[in-house]
LUMDREN-970993 format. One record per residue (C-alpha): y negated, z, x negated. Coordinates in steps of 0.001 Angstrom, whole numbers, plus 500000, padded with zeros to 6 digits. Layout:
BEGIN
YZX/...
! end
This chain:
BEGIN
386511525835622420/383081525499620684/380157527668621866/378356524943623372/378347521022622718/375127518897623166/374272518078626780/377209520331628102/377466523191630308/376551526565628830/379481528239626990/379795530989629482/380011528724632310/382764526635630790/384521529921629917/384165530920633602/385427527653634892/388714527886632682/389445531541633819/388708530467637544/391166527467637037/393724529947635744/393209532012638918/393230528995641278/396634527690639634/398147531081640234/398450531923636642/396521535164637225/396883536490640701/394736538713642987/395231542211642107/396198541428638419/393869542921635834/391613540616633685/392626540706629824/389960542640627865/386776541182626422/388245541088622995/391502539244624011/389393536721626004/387224536185623049/390181535628620786/392025533519623231/388991531005623863/387339531291620607/383965532538621845/381594535296621336/382043538530623160/378525537982624588/379799534759626070/382845536303627558/380530538996629322/378341536406630826/381279534270631954/382762537624633542/379326538342635212/379410534970636666/383022535360638171/381988538768639654/379002537149641494/381453534676643145/383779537410644025/386638536232641857/386607539259639936/386020542864641025/385302546121638961/387962548788639419/386088551013636799/383375550460633952/385925549007631781/388531547532634152/388336544370635905/390981542562638228/391308539287639946/389980539172643961/389929537122646776/386203536268647418/385139537251650916/383061534943653448/379941536887652360/379785535468648761/379793531872650076/377717532511653103/374881533825651247/374750531013648612/375048528308651316/372440529923653454/370179530017650516/370648526433649671/370107525368653226/366725527370653381/365717525731649964/366312522391651547/363866523157654276/366256523031657332/364632523565660506/365460525636663745/366139522335665473/368796521391662640/370270524981663006/370538524562666760/372227521091666370/374801522525664022/375496525445666398/375598523059669465/378209521058667688/380189524011666405/380250526820668948/382008524796671920/384792524121669385/385131527673668462/385213528722672238/387893526004672965/390209527154670025/389495530920670934/390638530317674491/394167529076673110/394331531492669906/392781534814671104/395009537954671048/394940540523673783/393343542788671422/390554540396670564/389907539750674507/389604543463674875/386900543628672241/385073540843673999/385087542729677219/383741545894675345/380967543706673948/380187542594677665/379983546256678710/378008547197675966/375618544289676519/375156545347680118/374351548756679136/371733547724676723/369504546222679204/365869546565678182/366811547197674523/365925543805673000/366983545013669285/370299546151670659/370688543027672776/370317540778669685/372711542714667586/375149542420670427/374661538739670712/375448538459667165/378440540573667573/379599538454670461/379567535230668466/381276536863665659/384273537934668016/384539534326669450/384774532957665956/387421535731664864/389431534961668091/390026531492666566/392278533262664174/391523530572661508/389680531963658489/388241528379657703/386057528562660766/384911532133659996/384151531031656440/382043527918657792/380361529661660429/378959532706658478/375814531180656945/374949529552660386/375401532896661888/373213534529659177/370481532083659603/370557531789663376/370447535452664180/366879536060663178/365908532979665254/367772534810668190/366013538155667353/362698536188667431/363422534783670846/364669538023672338/361505539833671128/359296537224672787/360898536655676289/363573538501678496/366843536444677883/369218539150678684/370281537958682055/371058534368681106/372775535524677979/375141537893679540/375770535385682444/376976532874679728/379072535439677780/380700536589680915/381622532913681660/382884532303678272/385140535428678149/386591534862681559/387539531316680341/389141532531677301/390983535112679341/392256532351681553/393005530150678585/390718527542679868/389332525958676698/387532523413678408/385338525611680634/385036528179677548/383609525087675475/381378523974678324/379757527490678689/379354527799674941/377454524600674764/375369525661677794/374630528829676207/373372527033672941/371141524806675004/369644527814676792/368562529042673303/366480525739672896/365098526006676334/364154529707675852/362582528792672491/360258526174673792/359389528289676742/358463531047674309/356258528549672599/357908529077669373/358105526171666951/361466524473667130/360692522400664097/359375525108661925/361572525638658619/364196528662658947/362923531484656865/365420533432654611/365583536942656129/368408538683654307/366381540322651434/363524541179653874/365820542893656140/367319545046653527/
! end
């Protein structure tokens, strides 16, 4: 492996791709230690600085985690790594509140329908706890916004399908600030709670069609509320993560 051929990817990225391929093919498994910089440098015929940059890239993707200053091991990336990059890409493309609403309108009823078939009794109990907390938070708009986000996380988790959870996370991360903005502008608590109660009731009864119907109504209600609050439905979605932290 040469350091870099003309018009090719940087050497460190090529190295990262080769190590990633070994991980994905199962040659190096989650929990296995990564060979040292020296060993990797000799194995792939690159400088140690190239190895360090390749390792840094794999750490950023979540495929490697640092157990100590000198020890790295293979890890399974969590959804957060993928979600943040996807959210950033969507924001850079200038997606609007309307586009985000349309995506959630297509996605959330499906999640509710599957949750009605797949939710465990423990997951249904957690949904009821969320409803109780939401009732108790009446008047606290910051708390209500957080509980709304938690509710939708719980519905997604109740599908018991990690693919859905990974796909939905960037939508959730971008949509939550829009919900917070709406809740801070007008009182949506009564309608929000009513929809949540109907969705949970349908899931508890294993009635997927009704769960999906109310999930769709709930998202449509967001649009009505956003327009009632005179907020710009066609405004680009901002990236709030760094600002929040």
